[in-house]
N, CA and C atoms as an extended XYZ file, in Angstrom:
357
Properties=species:S:1:pos:R:3:atomname:S:1:resname:S:1:resid:I:1 pbc="F F F"
N        80.319       79.273       64.714 N   UNK     1
C        81.741       79.510       65.027 CA  UNK     1
C        82.391       80.007       63.779 C   UNK     1
N        83.684       80.425       63.781 N   UNK     2
C        84.334       81.069       62.672 CA  UNK     2
C        85.140       80.075       61.848 C   UNK     2
N        84.706       78.820       61.781 N   UNK     3
C        85.481       77.822       60.967 CA  UNK     3
C        85.247       77.991       59.568 C   UNK     3
N        86.194       77.544       58.710 N   UNK     4
C        86.125       77.648       57.233 CA  UNK     4
C        84.924       76.893       56.770 C   UNK     4
N        84.263       77.499       55.819 N   UNK     5
C        83.074       76.825       55.283 CA  UNK     5
C        81.903       77.084       56.126 C   UNK     5
N        81.919       78.001       57.115 N   UNK     6
C        80.716       78.271       57.879 CA  UNK     6
C        79.695       78.981       57.091 C   UNK     6
N        78.429       78.657       57.347 N   UNK     7
C        77.320       79.325       56.560 CA  UNK     7
C        76.855       80.618       57.259 C   UNK     7
N        77.584       80.926       58.264 N   UNK     8
C        77.220       82.175       59.037 CA  UNK     8
C        77.351       83.404       58.218 C   UNK     8
N        76.542       84.426       58.373 N   UNK     9
C        76.606       85.640       57.600 CA  UNK     9
C        77.740       86.520       58.119 C   UNK     9
N        78.279       87.419       57.411 N   UNK    10
C        79.410       88.243       57.903 CA  UNK    10
C        78.945       89.179       59.064 C   UNK    10
N        79.839       89.603       59.923 N   UNK    11
C        79.377       90.376       61.014 CA  UNK    11
C        78.877       91.709       60.583 C   UNK    11
N        77.915       92.196       61.300 N   UNK    12
C        77.305       93.422       60.933 CA  UNK    12
C        77.858       94.582       61.891 C   UNK    12
N        77.617       95.767       61.526 N   UNK    13
C        78.117       96.920       62.337 CA  UNK    13
C        77.360       96.891       63.678 C   UNK    13
N        77.980       97.295       64.783 N   UNK    14
C        77.306       97.369       66.132 CA  UNK    14
C        76.086       98.274       66.007 C   UNK    14
N        74.993       97.776       66.484 N   UNK    15
C        73.769       98.549       66.563 CA  UNK    15
C        72.951       97.778       67.633 C   UNK    15
N        71.795       98.311       67.818 N   UNK    16
C        70.862       97.630       68.751 CA  UNK    16
C        70.649       96.270       68.298 C   UNK    16
N        70.727       95.277       69.203 N   UNK    17
C        70.544       93.847       68.861 CA  UNK    17
C        69.091       93.661       68.369 C   UNK    17
N        68.839       92.706       67.448 N   UNK    18
C        67.412       92.542       66.960 CA  UNK    18
C        66.515       92.156       68.207 C   UNK    18
N        67.021       91.501       69.165 N   UNK    19
C        66.145       91.028       70.238 CA  UNK    19
C        65.931       92.086       71.338 C   UNK    19
N        66.667       93.279       71.205 N   UNK    20
C        66.474       94.215       72.258 CA  UNK    20
C        65.139       95.036       72.015 C   UNK    20
N        64.560       95.478       73.122 N   UNK    21
C        63.299       96.251       72.949 CA  UNK    21
C        63.494       97.556       72.242 C   UNK    21
N        62.470       97.977       71.609 N   UNK    22
C        62.645       99.250       70.895 CA  UNK    22
C        63.010      100.406       71.746 C   UNK    22
N        63.804      101.339       71.244 N   UNK    23
C        64.277      102.467       72.068 CA  UNK    23
C        65.585      102.135       72.758 C   UNK    23
N        66.162      101.022       72.631 N   UNK    24
C        67.518      100.690       73.129 CA  UNK    24
C        68.510      101.536       72.373 C   UNK    24
N        69.456      102.233       73.117 N   UNK    25
C        70.405      102.961       72.345 CA  UNK    25
C        71.380      102.025       71.553 C   UNK    25
N        71.956      102.474       70.377 N   UNK    26
C        72.876      101.638       69.729 CA  UNK    26
C        74.128      101.457       70.520 C   UNK    26
N        75.017      100.477       70.154 N   UNK    27
C        76.168      100.130       70.953 CA  UNK    27
C        77.251      101.161       70.820 C   UNK    27
N        77.308      101.870       69.776 N   UNK    28
C        78.526      102.757       69.498 CA  UNK    28
C        78.638      103.748       70.722 C   UNK    28
N        77.617      104.486       71.113 N   UNK    29
C        77.891      105.450       72.267 CA  UNK    29
C        78.393      104.640       73.605 C   UNK    29
N        77.897      103.392       73.768 N   UNK    30
C        78.306      102.657       74.919 CA  UNK    30
C        79.679      102.253       74.806 C   UNK    30
N        80.108      101.787       73.598 N   UNK    31
C        81.451      101.368       73.405 CA  UNK    31
C        82.389      102.579       73.548 C   UNK    31
N        82.010      103.838       73.000 N   UNK    32
C        82.795      104.984       73.131 CA  UNK    32
C        82.992      105.359       74.702 C   UNK    32
N        81.918      105.177       75.449 N   UNK    33
C        82.016      105.522       76.832 CA  UNK    33
C        82.956      104.583       77.517 C   UNK    33
N        82.904      103.271       77.215 N   UNK    34
C        83.755      102.310       77.831 CA  UNK    34
C        85.207      102.481       77.378 C   UNK    34
N        85.501      102.871       76.077 N   UNK    35
C        86.772      103.212       75.676 CA  UNK    35
C        87.345      104.406       76.447 C   UNK    35
N        86.496      105.441       76.634 N   UNK    36
C        86.956      106.635       77.459 CA  UNK    36
C        87.249      106.199       78.826 C   UNK    36
N        86.483      105.389       79.471 N   UNK    37
C        86.812      104.963       80.843 CA  UNK    37
C        88.088      104.141       80.839 C   UNK    37
N        88.295      103.366       79.851 N   UNK    38
C        89.516      102.508       79.837 CA  UNK    38
C        90.736      103.492       79.636 C   UNK    38
N        90.667      104.546       78.831 N   UNK    39
C        91.717      105.441       78.590 CA  UNK    39
C        92.011      106.191       79.865 C   UNK    39
N        90.968      106.570       80.587 N   UNK    40
C        91.195      107.321       81.897 CA  UNK    40
C        91.876      106.381       82.939 C   UNK    40
N        91.504      105.065       82.980 N   UNK    41
C        92.085      104.189       83.891 CA  UNK    41
C        93.575      103.859       83.480 C   UNK    41
N        93.803      103.905       82.154 N   UNK    42
C        95.163      103.628       81.686 CA  UNK    42
C        96.033      104.946       82.147 C   UNK    42
N        95.475      106.129       81.951 N   UNK    43
C        96.248      107.312       82.361 CA  UNK    43
C        96.450      107.284       83.888 C   UNK    43
N        95.463      106.870       84.559 N   UNK    44
C        95.669      106.723       86.130 CA  UNK    44
C        96.804      105.738       86.487 C   UNK    44
N        96.730      104.638       85.791 N   UNK    45
C        97.762      103.571       86.045 CA  UNK    45
C        99.147      104.096       85.715 C   UNK    45
N        99.302      104.810       84.570 N   UNK    46
C       100.601      105.407       84.158 CA  UNK    46
C       101.045      106.417       85.241 C   UNK    46
N       100.099      107.221       85.727 N   UNK    47
C       100.373      108.211       86.761 CA  UNK    47
C       100.867      107.603       88.042 C   UNK    47
N       100.140      106.545       88.425 N   UNK    48
C       100.572      105.849       89.674 CA  UNK    48
C       101.844      105.158       89.550 C   UNK    48
N       102.157      104.586       88.371 N   UNK    49
C       103.462      103.855       88.116 CA  UNK    49
C       104.578      104.968       88.179 C   UNK    49
N       104.391      106.143       87.587 N   UNK    50
C       105.419      107.131       87.681 CA  UNK    50
C       105.558      107.623       89.109 C   UNK    50
N       104.399      107.746       89.921 N   UNK    51
C       104.671      108.173       91.344 CA  UNK    51
C       105.435      107.117       92.036 C   UNK    51
N       105.106      105.829       91.800 N   UNK    52
C       105.783      104.801       92.540 CA  UNK    52
C       107.287      104.845       92.148 C   UNK    52
N       107.618      104.953       90.889 N   UNK    53
C       108.978      104.997       90.459 CA  UNK    53
C       109.700      106.191       91.090 C   UNK    53
N       109.098      107.346       91.107 N   UNK    54
C       109.728      108.496       91.819 CA  UNK    54
C       109.930      108.252       93.364 C   UNK    54
N       108.937      107.587       93.972 N   UNK    55
C       109.127      107.261       95.388 CA  UNK    55
C       110.251      106.250       95.672 C   UNK    55
N       110.333      105.307       94.736 N   UNK    56
C       111.379      104.371       94.891 CA  UNK    56
C       112.798      104.945       94.750 C   UNK    56
N       112.840      105.795       93.788 N   UNK    57
C       114.164      106.443       93.547 CA  UNK    57
C       114.560      107.352       94.766 C   UNK    57
N       113.574      108.087       95.241 N   UNK    58
C       113.806      108.947       96.436 CA  UNK    58
C       114.206      108.120       97.592 C   UNK    58
N       113.519      106.957       97.787 N   UNK    59
C       113.896      106.067       98.953 CA  UNK    59
C       115.316      105.561       98.776 C   UNK    59
N       115.759      105.236       97.584 N   UNK    60
C       117.011      104.681       97.341 CA  UNK    60
C       118.122      105.781       97.603 C   UNK    60
N       117.792      107.080       97.220 N   UNK    61
C       118.695      108.176       97.543 CA  UNK    61
C       118.840      108.375       99.001 C   UNK    61
N       117.692      108.312       99.744 N   UNK    62
C       117.761      108.457      101.173 CA  UNK    62
C       118.540      107.389      101.851 C   UNK    62
N       118.338      106.153      101.385 N   UNK    63
C       119.167      105.037      101.961 CA  UNK    63
C       120.643      105.225      101.703 C   UNK    63
N       121.033      105.662      100.468 N   UNK    64
C       122.387      105.884      100.181 CA  UNK    64
C       123.014      107.044      101.070 C   UNK    64
N       122.178      108.069      101.286 N   UNK    65
C       122.626      109.200      102.186 CA  UNK    65
C       122.823      108.673      103.641 C   UNK    65
N       121.917      107.860      104.095 N   UNK    66
C       122.013      107.352      105.424 CA  UNK    66
C       123.265      106.424      105.531 C   UNK    66
N       123.526      105.641      104.636 N   UNK    67
C       124.649      104.677      104.634 CA  UNK    67
C       126.019      105.536      104.652 C   UNK    67
N       125.997      106.561      103.742 N   UNK    68
C       127.118      107.443      103.724 CA  UNK    68
C       127.338      108.210      105.032 C   UNK    68
N       126.236      108.645      105.618 N   UNK    69
C       126.361      109.392      106.874 CA  UNK    69
C       126.919      108.471      108.042 C   UNK    69
N       126.403      107.331      108.033 N   UNK    70
C       126.857      106.268      109.061 CA  UNK    70
C       128.297      106.028      108.823 C   UNK    70
N       128.717      105.804      107.588 N   UNK    71
C       130.128      105.468      107.229 CA  UNK    71
C       130.993      106.661      107.713 C   UNK    71
N       130.611      107.871      107.373 N   UNK    72
C       131.495      109.011      107.725 CA  UNK    72
C       131.514      109.240      109.232 C   UNK    72
N       130.393      109.033      109.921 N   UNK    73
C       130.405      109.171      111.349 CA  UNK    73
C       131.269      108.074      111.983 C   UNK    73
N       131.220      106.881      111.564 N   UNK    74
C       132.046      105.823      112.038 CA  UNK    74
C       133.530      106.014      111.785 C   UNK    74
N       133.742      106.559      110.608 N   UNK    75
C       135.155      106.898      110.196 CA  UNK    75
C       135.726      108.039      111.078 C   UNK    75
N       134.913      109.057      111.368 N   UNK    76
C       135.387      110.191      112.194 CA  UNK    76
C       135.587      109.755      113.590 C   UNK    76
N       134.691      108.852      114.032 N   UNK    77
C       134.830      108.328      115.443 CA  UNK    77
C       136.093      107.458      115.573 C   UNK    77
N       136.336      106.648      114.609 N   UNK    78
C       137.511      105.817      114.569 CA  UNK    78
C       138.772      106.714      114.506 C   UNK    78
N       138.789      107.722      113.649 N   UNK    79
C       139.972      108.598      113.630 CA  UNK    79
C       140.122      109.335      114.922 C   UNK    79
N       139.043      109.764      115.550 N   UNK    80
C       139.096      110.467      116.852 CA  UNK    80
C       139.667      109.511      117.923 C   UNK    80
N       139.154      108.215      117.956 N   UNK    81
C       139.592      107.304      118.840 CA  UNK    81
C       141.059      106.968      118.593 C   UNK    81
N       141.465      106.902      117.349 N   UNK    82
C       142.843      106.585      117.000 CA  UNK    82
C       143.751      107.659      117.496 C   UNK    82
N       143.374      108.898      117.406 N   UNK    83
C       144.111      109.995      117.887 CA  UNK    83
C       144.255      109.997      119.293 C   UNK    83
N       143.208      109.634      120.056 N   UNK    84
C       143.218      109.570      121.493 CA  UNK    84
C       144.130      108.450      121.917 C   UNK    84
N       143.982      107.289      121.323 N   UNK    85
C       144.749      106.108      121.703 CA  UNK    85
C       146.263      106.437      121.448 C   UNK    85
N       146.557      107.113      120.281 N   UNK    86
C       147.937      107.397      120.021 CA  UNK    86
C       148.595      108.349      121.040 C   UNK    86
N       147.735      109.257      121.545 N   UNK    87
C       148.238      110.228      122.643 CA  UNK    87
C       148.340      109.523      123.974 C   UNK    87
N       147.514      108.582      124.159 N   UNK    88
C       147.306      108.009      125.485 CA  UNK    88
C       148.373      106.990      125.828 C   UNK    88
N       148.991      106.315      124.868 N   UNK    89
C       149.890      105.284      125.234 CA  UNK    89
C       150.979      105.039      124.153 C   UNK    89
N       151.958      104.417      124.517 N   UNK    90
C       153.163      104.183      123.502 CA  UNK    90
C       152.663      103.192      122.392 C   UNK    90
N       151.714      102.317      122.741 N   UNK    91
C       151.414      101.313      121.782 CA  UNK    91
C       150.573      101.750      120.582 C   UNK    91
N       150.228      103.035      120.603 N   UNK    92
C       149.362      103.554      119.525 CA  UNK    92
C       148.026      103.109      119.565 C   UNK    92
N       147.336      102.950      118.368 N   UNK    93
C       145.873      102.566      118.345 CA  UNK    93
C       145.700      101.161      118.814 C   UNK    93
N       144.717      100.897      119.590 N   UNK    94
C       144.463       99.579      120.105 CA  UNK    94
C       143.138       99.037      119.542 C   UNK    94
N       143.079       97.766      119.464 N   UNK    95
C       141.870       97.144      119.054 CA  UNK    95
C       140.792       97.238      120.136 C   UNK    95
N       139.659       96.853      119.766 N   UNK    96
C       138.544       96.909      120.845 CA  UNK    96
C       138.810       95.868      121.888 C   UNK    96
N       139.310       94.668      121.611 N   UNK    97
C       139.592       93.693      122.600 CA  UNK    97
C       140.742       94.151      123.508 C   UNK    97
N       141.721       94.768      122.933 N   UNK    98
C       142.796       95.326      123.779 CA  UNK    98
C       142.317       96.327      124.787 C   UNK    98
N       141.417       97.162      124.351 N   UNK    99
C       140.878       98.151      125.236 CA  UNK    99
C       140.053       97.498      126.389 C   UNK    99
N       139.330       96.499      125.982 N   UNK   100
C       138.506       95.784      127.030 CA  UNK   100
C       139.345       95.046      128.000 C   UNK   100
N       140.415       94.529      127.563 N   UNK   101
C       141.363       93.800      128.476 CA  UNK   101
C       141.942       94.772      129.472 C   UNK   101
N       142.368       95.966      128.929 N   UNK   102
C       142.886       97.001      129.826 CA  UNK   102
C       141.934       97.417      130.825 C   UNK   102
N       140.711       97.641      130.449 N   UNK   103
C       139.618       98.078      131.390 CA  UNK   103
C       139.398       97.011      132.445 C   UNK   103
N       139.380       95.658      132.056 N   UNK   104
C       139.191       94.668      133.010 CA  UNK   104
C       140.307       94.552      133.990 C   UNK   104
N       141.602       94.737      133.517 N   UNK   105
C       142.731       94.720      134.410 CA  UNK   105
C       142.703       95.848      135.376 C   UNK   105
N       142.278       97.049      134.911 N   UNK   106
C       142.188       98.250      135.715 CA  UNK   106
C       141.166       98.046      136.808 C   UNK   106
N       139.995       97.448      136.369 N   UNK   107
C       138.925       97.162      137.300 CA  UNK   107
C       139.337       96.212      138.447 C   UNK   107
N       140.008       95.158      137.993 N   UNK   108
C       140.475       94.236      138.980 CA  UNK   108
C       141.561       94.753      139.930 C   UNK   108
N       142.370       95.677      139.468 N   UNK   109
C       143.427       96.240      140.229 CA  UNK   109
C       142.886       97.202      141.258 C   UNK   109
N       141.719       97.757      141.054 N   UNK   110
C       141.220       98.653      142.045 CA  UNK   110
C       140.600       97.843      143.144 C   UNK   110
N       140.664       98.344      144.351 N   UNK   111
C       140.248       97.659      145.534 CA  UNK   111
C       138.711       97.585      145.531 C   UNK   111
N       138.044       96.485      145.828 N   UNK   112
C       136.661       96.471      145.976 CA  UNK   112
C       136.185       97.267      147.111 C   UNK   112
N       134.992       97.561      147.254 N   UNK   113
C       134.502       98.438      148.338 CA  UNK   113
C       135.001       97.982      149.792 C   UNK   113
N       135.969       98.733      150.217 N   UNK   114
C       136.397       98.460      151.565 CA  UNK   114
C       137.327       97.285      151.776 C   UNK   114
N       137.626       96.616      150.727 N   UNK   115
C       138.465       95.403      150.845 CA  UNK   115
C       139.925       95.679      150.314 C   UNK   115
N       140.800       94.962      150.818 N   UNK   116
C       142.131       95.075      150.319 CA  UNK   116
C       142.281       94.475      148.972 C   UNK   116
N       143.043       94.931      148.068 N   UNK   117
C       143.201       94.218      146.740 CA  UNK   117
C       143.798       92.800      146.907 C   UNK   117
N       143.288       91.837      146.290 N   UNK   118
C       143.898       90.465      146.440 CA  UNK   118
C       144.970       90.304      145.323 C   UNK   118
N       146.053       89.714      145.771 N   UNK   119
C       147.178       89.599      144.814 CA  UNK   119
C       147.533       88.134      144.660 C   UNK   119
């Protein structure tokens, strides 16, 4: 181990291990190959991270556009209904519940199929 006072000899440069059979290639080319693979994988990871970031930003832009479109559509509908309600009655714009009450009253006032209206 690397403790102080160790009697171990200093590390040697990478080469074929003494116990390897003759003809084994030195470690340097293998290490270089592994380093190149690691660099390629790092580049791929960076590329994928950039793609993911672009996709996330695009999705956020699309969500904002959808929210804006729904808001504008609802606002236009509300303004249109407000204009219709203002023309339709003296009370001006009515709430949703007020419109439902009027519809219910009108439905009850109509005579059911073939029957006289009950009062």
